[in-house]
N, C-alpha and C positions, 0 to 999 in steps of 0.2 A: 466208358468210352472205348476201351480196348475191345470189350465184347461186341460192341456195335460194329467196329471196323472189321473184326474177325467174321462176324455174321455176313457183312457185305461181301467180303472177299470169298467166303465159302459159297455164297449164293452165285456170285459171278463165275466162280470155277465150275460149280455144278451146272449152271446154265450154259456155259460154253463147251462143256464136254459131257453131254448126257449119256452117250454110248459107253464111255469109259466106266462110269459108275454102274451101269447096268451089268457089265461083265466082270468087274473087279470084285475082289473079296474084301472082307473087313480089314485085312492087313494093309491092302493098298490104300484104303480110305484113311486109315490112321496115319499112314506114312505121309500122305498128301496134307492132312491137317497139321501135322507136326512141321512140315516144310513151310506152310503158311504162317504158323506161329513164329518160326524163326525169322521169316521176312518181316513180320510185324515188329519184332523186337529190334531189328536193324533200323527200320523207319523211325521208331520212337527214339533211338539213340541219336540219329542224325538231327531230329527236331530239337532235342535237348542241347545239342552242341551249337545251334544257331544263336546269334546275339539277340537280346530282347529289343522290341520296337521302342523308338524314342517316345518318351512320355513327358508331360509337363513337369517342371522342376518341383520338387517337394516343397511344402509350405515352409517359409522361412529362409529358403535359399535364394539370394538376390540374383536378378538377371544381370548379365554382363553388359555394361554401357560402354560404347566406343569412347576412346580417349579424347577424340575431337569434341564430342558433346560434353564431356566432363569439364573441359576447359572454358566453356561458355558461361559467363556470369549473367545473372538476372538481378536487376535493381529497379528502383523507381520511387515515386512518391505521389500523394494525393493532396491537393491544396484547395481549400475553400475559405471564402471570406464573407464578411458582412461589412458594407461601407455605407456611411451616412453622410450626406452633403447638407450642411447647414443653410445653403442657399435654396434648398428644397426644389430642385428642378424636376424631380420625380419623372412623371410621364412626359414632361416637356422636352427631355433630351438627356444626353449623357453628360458625365463630368467633362468639362473642357480641359484640353491639354493634358490628358491622362493617357496612360498606355494600356495597362491591364485592368486597373480598377476603374473601369469606365461607367459601370452601371450603378446609379445612386440608389441608396435606400432599399437595398435588396440583398438576399443571400445569393451567392454565385459560386458555382464549381469552376474555379479558374483553370485547374489543370489536373489531369491524371496521366502520369507518364510511366512508360514501361521501356526499359533499356536492356537490350541483348548485346553483350560484348565479349569478344575473344581478344584479350590483350596480346600484344606482340612482345617477344623477349628474345634473348640470344639463343634460347633452345627452341623457340617456336616463332618463326619470323613472319608468318602470315596471319592476319587477324581481320576483324571487322567490328563495326558498331552500328546498331540500328536503334533510333529513339522514336517510339510511337507516342504521339501527344494528342490528348483529347481534352476538350473543355473550351471555355470562353476565350482563353488566351490564344487558341489555335487560329481564331479569326484574324488576329493581328499579325502573327508571324508567318502565315502561309505564303510561300513564295509564288510568284507569277509563273504559271505553267504547271502547277501541281495543286489543283483544286481552286476553289473560289474563296473570297473573303467572308462568305457566310458559312463555310464549312467549320464544324467544331471537331475536326480531325486533321492532324498534320503529321507528315513524315518529317520530323524536325531534322534528323540526321540519318544518313545511310551511306556509309563509305567502307571501302576496303582499305586495309592498312598493311604496309610491307616495311620491314626493318631491313634496309639495304646495307650489307657489310662493306666497309671501306678499308678495314685494317689489313686485308690481304694485299692491297695495292701499296698502301703507305702505313708503316708502323706508327702506332700511337694515336691514330684517328679513331673517333667513335663512329657509330652507325648513323645512317640517315633514315629518319622516319618519314615515309611517304604515304599520304592519304589521297585517295581518289574517290570522288562521289560528292555527296552533299554534307556540309559540315557548318558549324556555327562560326561566327566571325571572331577574329582576334581582338577586335576593338572593344573599348569600354571597361569601366570598373565594375559593372553589374552584368548579370547573365539572365537568360530566360527563366531558369529554375529558381523560384523564390527561396527555396531552402538554402541556396548558396549565397544569398544576399543578406545584407544587414537590416534592410527595411522591407515593409510590406509593399508599398507603392514603388514604382520604378522612377528613375530620374528623367528629367527632360532630355538630357543628353542620350540616355539609353533609348528613348522612344523616338527622338526626332533628329539627332545628330549623326547617328551611325546606322549601318545595316544590322540585320539579325543573322542571316545565313548566306552561304555562297555554294555554288556548284562548280566543281572543277578539280584541280589538283594542288597539293601543298606539300612542300618538303621542309623538314625541320632538322637542324643540326645543333646539338648541345655540346659545348666545350667542357673540358675537365675542370675549368675554373668557375663554372656556374653560368657563364655567358651562353646565350643561345640566339640563333638566327633562323628565320623562316622566309621562304619565297614561294609564291603561288601564282597561278593563272586561273582565273575564274570567269564565269559568264557575266557577273556583275553583282549588283546589290539586290538581294531578295528575289532573284529570278532563277528558275530551274532551266527554262529554255531561253537562250540568249535572244534579245530583241534587236540586235544589230550584228554586224560582222566583226566588231572589235572585242577585245578581251580586257578585263580589269586585272591589273597586276597588284598583288598584295605583298607587303614586306613587313618584317618584324625584326627588331633587335632588342635584347634585354639582358639583364643579369638578375639572378635570384639570390635573395638572402645574403647580401654582403654584411658580414658581422662587424659590429661596432662595440666599443667598451660598454659594460653594463648589460650584457645580453640583449642589446638592441640590434636591429637589422634593417636593411633597406632593400626593397625590390623595385626595379624600374623596368617598364615596358614601353617601347616606342613602336607605333605602327604607321605605315603609309600606304594609301590606296589611290590608284589613279587609273582612269579608263573611261570610255564612253558609256553612258547609262540611258540615253534617250532612244526611244524606238526608231529604228531606221536611220539613226544618225551616228556615224562613226568618228566624227571629228570634234564634237563638243564634249570635252572631258569634264568629269567630276573628280576633284582631288580632295583627299581627306588626310589630315594628320591627327593622330590620337596618342595621348600620353597618359599612363597610369603609374602612380607612385604609391607604394605602401611602406609605412614606417612603423615597425614594432618598437615602441619606446622602452627605455630602461625600466619604467614602471610596467611590469609584465601585464597587468589587466588592460592597459590602454593601447589601442592600435589606431593609427591615423592613415587616411587614404585621400588621394587627390587625383582628379581626372580633368584633363583639358582636351577639347576638340575644336578643330578649325577645318572648315570645308568650303569649297567654292565650285561653281559650275557655270559654264558659259551657255549663252543662247537659250535661256529659259523664258518661256512665254507665260508670264504671270504678273500679277499685282492686283489683288482683289479690291483695293481701294479706288482704283481708277475706273472710269466709265467705259473705257476700251482696254482690251488686252494690250499689255506692254511687253516688248521683248527686252528682257534684262540681259545686258551684255555679259555681266559677270555677277551672278548672285552669290552671296556668301552667308554662312551662319557659323557661330562659335559659342562656346560656353565653358564654364568652370563649375566643378562640383567638389566640395570638401566634406569629408566624412570623419566621424570619430566613434569608436566603439569601446565600451568598458565591460569586460567580463567580470561581473561581481563575484561569481563563483561558478561551479559546474552547471548550475541551473538557470541563473539569472544574468541577463545582459541588458545594457542600455546603449542605443545607437542614435546618432543625429546626423543630419545632412543639410547643408546649405548650398544653394545652387543658383546660378545666373545664366540665362540663355538669351542670345541675340538672334533674331530672325529678321534682319533688316529689310529684306526683299520679300518677306512673307511667302516663302516657298516650302516651308517645312511643317508648320502647324496650321491645321485647318480650323477656322473659327466659324461660329454660327452665321448664317446668312443675314445680311442687313446690319452687321456690326463692323466697325473699322478694325482692321487687323492690327495686332500689337507688334511693336518693334522689339520689345524686351519683356522677358518673363523672369521671375525669381520665386523661389519657394524655400520654406524651412520645414523640416520633418523631424519628429522625435518618435522613437520606437522603443517599447519595453518588450523584451522577449523572455519567455519562461519555458523551460524544457523539463516537464515533470518526469519523463522517461527518455531514454536515449533515442527512441524512434518517434517522438512526438515533439513538435515545436508549436508554441502558441505565441501570438504577438498582439499587442495593442498599440495603435499608431495614431498620432494626430499630425495633420499636415495643413499648412497655410500656403496658398498660392496668391501671387500678385502679378499684375501686368500694367503697362503704361496706357492701356485702352480698356474699355468696358467690353470684355470678351467672354466673361463667365456668366452663364445663365443664372438668373436669380428670380425665384417666384415667392420668396419669403415675404409674408405680410400682404401679398396681393390677392385679388379675387381669384377664385378657382378658374383655371384655364388661361390665365393671363401670365405674362412673363416680362421681366425686364432684364437688364444686364448690369453686371457689377465689375469692378476692376479687381475684386478679391474673391477667393473661394476657400472655404474651410471644410475639411472632412475628418471623420474619425472612423477607423477601421479595426475590426477584429479578425484574426486569421488563425486557422488551425491546419497543421500539416502532419501527415503520417508518412514516414520514410521507411522503406524496406530495401 
């Protein structure tokens, strides 16, 4: 390399001064060559002193990840079931008065959920949560203004969260947790994610008495003694874009795990919602009262739970049993659900649910065409749960539904393609969930 550079420099020197070489002697030539060598040595020294160019990190050396990204958690689950209806409606229609387990006698991917969350804390007061939901359940929970009821994808939650400090103003106060965006409702004993429930099927109250999600803002304050309160203003029930000029107010008060003798505890949550829900109507209010009570008994394996809902709404144009549409001045619906769960050991559990639901004005449960609407429904459910590994849940469930009218499709024992209706419905379901 050095010889090549020397040759180029000599050639350039010779080419630029031909007359000097013609008259100069050998001593002059040697002196000039030595000078060129000295200059070359200086150039090499300068090159050696320059820092090396940036290269890719050596194998095994981790890349630096921003601290903000490191704080984001990733979780989710996959839920699939097989449901068999002994009434054998099959291709003649769905299971009546069911929420997510609507498709009879078939395998179904109910849900695949992916959750990104940056929790808030005293050290990091700004966070967010995003729940991406795919599967048959998405068709049910999709809010108006964010896709259609035939979409099998739903943005279940997407909100920013801020922990607002209050102790600077008044000593002894805790921080206020503020959420802005789309979030799940505070109502009900059950939730959208099956992994967090006791049974495979959802209750009538979960599906027909309360909303699934809201879009707006909600502030929550937790006291040092375990009590907490929440107040929010949202667009309404299961709507992303508001359908009127009014807002629905949501309220909550509760206390968590009040201890009793024998290692038992009681948790109570009371929710109230009121606001206009009809399109273009700002004055006809829908009101909801929801109560959830959880009692962990002195016998540690047994936990009891109770849920009550009452709601009413003015000026609803409905009554499917009449020949003409009827304006109901004040429609109402209510129901009770009682639960019991026994954790036999770390792997096996048994759960039961008994429920009664009144839909006196027939405004909440849609029944098959040509059948009289039922005023009352009740159901009994038993579920056996087995967890072979910590991230796998399997369930086997039997459920019996009943109503005071023949509203359940029944093709059992009839000629193919024909259908009748029964006042009962029995199903058996198998469920497998993977949690991560």
